[in-house]
PyMOL commands that place a pseudoatom at each C-alpha (Angstrom):
pseudoatom trace, name=CA, resn=MET, resi=1, chain=A, elem=C, hetatm=0, pos=[42.536, -64.290, -18.500]
pseudoatom trace, name=CA, resn=ASP, resi=2, chain=A, elem=C, hetatm=0, pos=[42.527, -64.943, -22.215]
pseudoatom trace, name=CA, resn=ARG, resi=3, chain=A, elem=C, hetatm=0, pos=[41.832, -61.771, -24.148]
pseudoatom trace, name=CA, resn=GLY, resi=4, chain=A, elem=C, hetatm=0, pos=[42.011, -63.286, -27.620]
pseudoatom trace, name=CA, resn=TRP, resi=5, chain=A, elem=C, hetatm=0, pos=[38.404, -62.248, -28.097]
pseudoatom trace, name=CA, resn=LEU, resi=6, chain=A, elem=C, hetatm=0, pos=[39.615, -58.659, -28.546]
pseudoatom trace, name=CA, resn=ASN, resi=7, chain=A, elem=C, hetatm=0, pos=[40.792, -59.481, -32.067]
pseudoatom trace, name=CA, resn=GLU, resi=8, chain=A, elem=C, hetatm=0, pos=[37.232, -60.378, -33.056]
pseudoatom trace, name=CA, resn=SER, resi=9, chain=A, elem=C, hetatm=0, pos=[35.499, -57.398, -31.449]
pseudoatom trace, name=CA, resn=ALA, resi=10, chain=A, elem=C, hetatm=0, pos=[33.276, -55.080, -33.457]
pseudoatom trace, name=CA, resn=CYS, resi=11, chain=A, elem=C, hetatm=0, pos=[34.933, -52.097, -31.775]
pseudoatom trace, name=CA, resn=ARG, resi=12, chain=A, elem=C, hetatm=0, pos=[38.435, -53.007, -32.928]
pseudoatom trace, name=CA, resn=GLY, resi=13, chain=A, elem=C, hetatm=0, pos=[39.959, -50.005, -34.647]
pseudoatom trace, name=CA, resn=LEU, resi=14, chain=A, elem=C, hetatm=0, pos=[37.162, -47.623, -33.702]
pseudoatom trace, name=CA, resn=ASP, resi=15, chain=A, elem=C, hetatm=0, pos=[37.648, -44.451, -31.684]
pseudoatom trace, name=CA, resn=PRO, resi=16, chain=A, elem=C, hetatm=0, pos=[37.630, -45.544, -28.016]
pseudoatom trace, name=CA, resn=ALA, resi=17, chain=A, elem=C, hetatm=0, pos=[35.869, -42.298, -27.069]
pseudoatom trace, name=CA, resn=ILE, resi=18, chain=A, elem=C, hetatm=0, pos=[32.660, -43.828, -28.465]
pseudoatom trace, name=CA, resn=PHE, resi=19, chain=A, elem=C, hetatm=0, pos=[32.730, -46.307, -25.581]
pseudoatom trace, name=CA, resn=TYR, resi=20, chain=A, elem=C, hetatm=0, pos=[33.299, -43.703, -22.879]
pseudoatom trace, name=CA, resn=PRO, resi=21, chain=A, elem=C, hetatm=0, pos=[30.244, -41.452, -23.147]
pseudoatom trace, name=CA, resn=LEU, resi=22, chain=A, elem=C, hetatm=0, pos=[29.755, -38.628, -20.682]
pseudoatom trace, name=CA, resn=THR, resi=23, chain=A, elem=C, hetatm=0, pos=[26.360, -39.965, -19.597]
pseudoatom trace, name=CA, resn=ASP, resi=24, chain=A, elem=C, hetatm=0, pos=[24.483, -43.260, -19.841]
pseudoatom trace, name=CA, resn=GLU, resi=25, chain=A, elem=C, hetatm=0, pos=[22.032, -41.513, -22.163]
pseudoatom trace, name=CA, resn=ASP, resi=26, chain=A, elem=C, hetatm=0, pos=[24.892, -40.887, -24.618]
pseudoatom trace, name=CA, resn=ALA, resi=27, chain=A, elem=C, hetatm=0, pos=[25.809, -44.580, -24.737]
pseudoatom trace, name=CA, resn=GLU, resi=28, chain=A, elem=C, hetatm=0, pos=[23.470, -45.572, -27.578]
pseudoatom trace, name=CA, resn=GLU, resi=29, chain=A, elem=C, hetatm=0, pos=[26.135, -45.463, -30.310]
pseudoatom trace, name=CA, resn=ALA, resi=30, chain=A, elem=C, hetatm=0, pos=[28.417, -47.756, -28.324]
pseudoatom trace, name=CA, resn=LYS, resi=31, chain=A, elem=C, hetatm=0, pos=[25.538, -50.078, -27.449]
pseudoatom trace, name=CA, resn=SER, resi=32, chain=A, elem=C, hetatm=0, pos=[24.532, -50.366, -31.107]
pseudoatom trace, name=CA, resn=ILE, resi=33, chain=A, elem=C, hetatm=0, pos=[28.073, -51.449, -31.999]
pseudoatom trace, name=CA, resn=CYS, resi=34, chain=A, elem=C, hetatm=0, pos=[28.084, -53.939, -29.123]
pseudoatom trace, name=CA, resn=GLY, resi=35, chain=A, elem=C, hetatm=0, pos=[24.708, -55.205, -30.283]
pseudoatom trace, name=CA, resn=VAL, resi=36, chain=A, elem=C, hetatm=0, pos=[26.252, -56.764, -33.393]
pseudoatom trace, name=CA, resn=CYS, resi=37, chain=A, elem=C, hetatm=0, pos=[29.530, -57.810, -31.798]
pseudoatom trace, name=CA, resn=PRO, resi=38, chain=A, elem=C, hetatm=0, pos=[30.356, -61.537, -31.926]
pseudoatom trace, name=CA, resn=VAL, resi=39, chain=A, elem=C, hetatm=0, pos=[32.297, -61.367, -28.641]
pseudoatom trace, name=CA, resn=ARG, resi=40, chain=A, elem=C, hetatm=0, pos=[29.853, -59.273, -26.655]
pseudoatom trace, name=CA, resn=ASP, resi=41, chain=A, elem=C, hetatm=0, pos=[29.453, -61.834, -23.861]
pseudoatom trace, name=CA, resn=ALA, resi=42, chain=A, elem=C, hetatm=0, pos=[33.215, -62.271, -23.394]
pseudoatom trace, name=CA, resn=CYS, resi=43, chain=A, elem=C, hetatm=0, pos=[33.630, -58.490, -23.262]
pseudoatom trace, name=CA, resn=LEU, resi=44, chain=A, elem=C, hetatm=0, pos=[30.877, -58.108, -20.676]
pseudoatom trace, name=CA, resn=GLU, resi=45, chain=A, elem=C, hetatm=0, pos=[32.290, -60.901, -18.514]
pseudoatom trace, name=CA, resn=HIS, resi=46, chain=A, elem=C, hetatm=0, pos=[35.735, -59.314, -18.736]
pseudoatom trace, name=CA, resn=ALA, resi=47, chain=A, elem=C, hetatm=0, pos=[34.336, -55.985, -17.534]
pseudoatom trace, name=CA, resn=ILE, resi=48, chain=A, elem=C, hetatm=0, pos=[32.419, -57.612, -14.689]
pseudoatom trace, name=CA, resn=GLY, resi=49, chain=A, elem=C, hetatm=0, pos=[35.347, -59.785, -13.666]
pseudoatom trace, name=CA, resn=HIS, resi=50, chain=A, elem=C, hetatm=0, pos=[37.769, -56.867, -13.677]
pseudoatom trace, name=CA, resn=ARG, resi=51, chain=A, elem=C, hetatm=0, pos=[35.292, -54.416, -12.148]
pseudoatom trace, name=CA, resn=GLU, resi=52, chain=A, elem=C, hetatm=0, pos=[35.638, -51.934, -14.999]
pseudoatom trace, name=CA, resn=HIS, resi=53, chain=A, elem=C, hetatm=0, pos=[34.198, -48.701, -13.668]
pseudoatom trace, name=CA, resn=ASN, resi=54, chain=A, elem=C, hetatm=0, pos=[34.085, -46.687, -16.852]
pseudoatom trace, name=CA, resn=GLY, resi=55, chain=A, elem=C, hetatm=0, pos=[32.758, -47.080, -20.311]
pseudoatom trace, name=CA, resn=VAL, resi=56, chain=A, elem=C, hetatm=0, pos=[30.460, -49.384, -22.206]
pseudoatom trace, name=CA, resn=TRP, resi=57, chain=A, elem=C, hetatm=0, pos=[31.625, -53.001, -22.199]
pseudoatom trace, name=CA, resn=GLY, resi=58, chain=A, elem=C, hetatm=0, pos=[29.645, -55.819, -23.744]
pseudoatom trace, name=CA, resn=GLY, resi=59, chain=A, elem=C, hetatm=0, pos=[26.785, -53.446, -24.396]
pseudoatom trace, name=CA, resn=ALA, resi=60, chain=A, elem=C, hetatm=0, pos=[26.413, -52.423, -20.748]
pseudoatom trace, name=CA, resn=THR, resi=61, chain=A, elem=C, hetatm=0, pos=[27.205, -49.190, -18.969]
pseudoatom trace, name=CA, resn=GLU, resi=62, chain=A, elem=C, hetatm=0, pos=[28.758, -49.193, -15.499]
pseudoatom trace, name=CA, resn=ARG, resi=63, chain=A, elem=C, hetatm=0, pos=[25.321, -48.747, -13.927]
pseudoatom trace, name=CA, resn=GLU, resi=64, chain=A, elem=C, hetatm=0, pos=[23.958, -51.695, -15.903]
pseudoatom trace, name=CA, resn=ARG, resi=65, chain=A, elem=C, hetatm=0, pos=[26.951, -53.865, -14.996]
pseudoatom trace, name=CA, resn=GLN, resi=66, chain=A, elem=C, hetatm=0, pos=[26.397, -53.069, -11.325]
pseudoatom trace, name=CA, resn=ARG, resi=67, chain=A, elem=C, hetatm=0, pos=[22.791, -54.240, -11.679]
pseudoatom trace, name=CA, resn=ILE, resi=68, chain=A, elem=C, hetatm=0, pos=[23.978, -57.467, -13.299]
pseudoatom trace, name=CA, resn=ILE, resi=69, chain=A, elem=C, hetatm=0, pos=[26.423, -58.052, -10.440]
pseudoatom trace, name=CA, resn=ARG, resi=70, chain=A, elem=C, hetatm=0, pos=[23.749, -57.412, -7.813]
pseudoatom trace, name=CA, resn=ARG, resi=71, chain=A, elem=C, hetatm=0, pos=[21.283, -59.703, -9.616]
pseudoatom trace, name=CA, resn=ARG, resi=72, chain=A, elem=C, hetatm=0, pos=[23.864, -62.487, -9.802]
pseudoatom trace, name=CA, resn=ARG, resi=73, chain=A, elem=C, hetatm=0, pos=[24.631, -62.112, -6.094]
pseudoatom trace, name=CA, resn=ARG, resi=74, chain=A, elem=C, hetatm=0, pos=[20.935, -62.358, -5.237]
pseudoatom trace, name=CA, resn=LEU, resi=75, chain=A, elem=C, hetatm=0, pos=[20.519, -65.438, -7.403]
pseudoatom trace, name=CA, resn=ARG, resi=76, chain=A, elem=C, hetatm=0, pos=[23.550, -67.110, -5.812]
pseudoatom trace, name=CA, resn=ALA, resi=77, chain=A, elem=C, hetatm=0, pos=[22.219, -66.285, -2.352]
pseudoatom trace, name=CA, resn=LEU, resi=78, chain=A, elem=C, hetatm=0, pos=[18.794, -67.659, -3.240]
pseudoatom trace, name=CA, resn=ALA, resi=79, chain=A, elem=C, hetatm=0, pos=[20.313, -70.790, -4.714]
pseudoatom trace, name=CA, resn=ALA, resi=80, chain=A, elem=C, hetatm=0, pos=[22.471, -71.299, -1.629]
pseudoatom trace, name=CA, resn=SER, resi=81, chain=A, elem=C, hetatm=0, pos=[19.585, -70.761, 0.769]
pseudoatom trace, name=CA, resn=GLY, resi=82, chain=A, elem=C, hetatm=0, pos=[17.287, -72.904, -1.354]
pseudoatom trace, name=CA, resn=SER, resi=83, chain=A, elem=C, hetatm=0, pos=[19.723, -75.783, -1.499]
pseudoatom trace, name=CA, resn=ALA, resi=84, chain=A, elem=C, hetatm=0, pos=[20.379, -75.500, 2.239]
pseudoatom trace, name=CA, resn=THR, resi=85, chain=A, elem=C, hetatm=0, pos=[16.637, -75.595, 2.926]
pseudoatom trace, name=CA, resn=VAL, resi=86, chain=A, elem=C, hetatm=0, pos=[16.059, -78.484, 0.533]
pseudoatom trace, name=CA, resn=GLY, resi=87, chain=A, elem=C, hetatm=0, pos=[19.053, -80.321, 1.945]
pseudoatom trace, name=CA, resn=ALA, resi=88, chain=A, elem=C, hetatm=0, pos=[17.784, -79.945, 5.515]
pseudoatom trace, name=CA, resn=GLY, resi=89, chain=A, elem=C, hetatm=0, pos=[14.286, -81.043, 4.501]
pseudoatom trace, name=CA, resn=GLU, resi=90, chain=A, elem=C, hetatm=0, pos=[15.614, -84.071, 2.652]
pseudoatom trace, name=CA, resn=ALA, resi=91, chain=A, elem=C, hetatm=0, pos=[17.766, -85.023, 5.618]
pseudoatom trace, name=CA, resn=ALA, resi=92, chain=A, elem=C, hetatm=0, pos=[14.802, -84.733, 7.984]
pseudoatom trace, name=CA, resn=GLY, resi=93, chain=A, elem=C, hetatm=0, pos=[12.647, -86.784, 5.623]
pseudoatom trace, name=CA, resn=ALA, resi=94, chain=A, elem=C, hetatm=0, pos=[15.277, -89.494, 5.355]
pseudoatom trace, name=CA, resn=VAL, resi=95, chain=A, elem=C, hetatm=0, pos=[15.449, -89.829, 9.134]
pseudoatom trace, name=CA, resn=GLY, resi=96, chain=A, elem=C, hetatm=0, pos=[11.671, -90.207, 9.395]
pseudoatom trace, name=CA, resn=HIS, resi=97, chain=A, elem=C, hetatm=0, pos=[11.507, -93.141, 6.937]
for i in range(1, 97): cmd.bond("trace and resi %d" % i, "trace and resi %d" % (i + 1))
show_as sticks, trace
zoom trace
């Protein structure tokens, strides 16, 4: 995976400890830095794709990234079941005409 985005990150050169708070409540400083970062989305996708379990990545804590993953899974499942249902209905309709 291309990690060239790291060179453009707002956190480059900062103390990494900022991005590894002890609690989610202590993550506000890291999140504020991520909030102005031009590569925030790439960072978040990297963390999700590599299942980073610690720290703030792309403005999201581990708990928040887990929610994003679960939400994406639900949406994929809904899309798959919706397309299967629509596909079956369309096929049945085509036979009836």
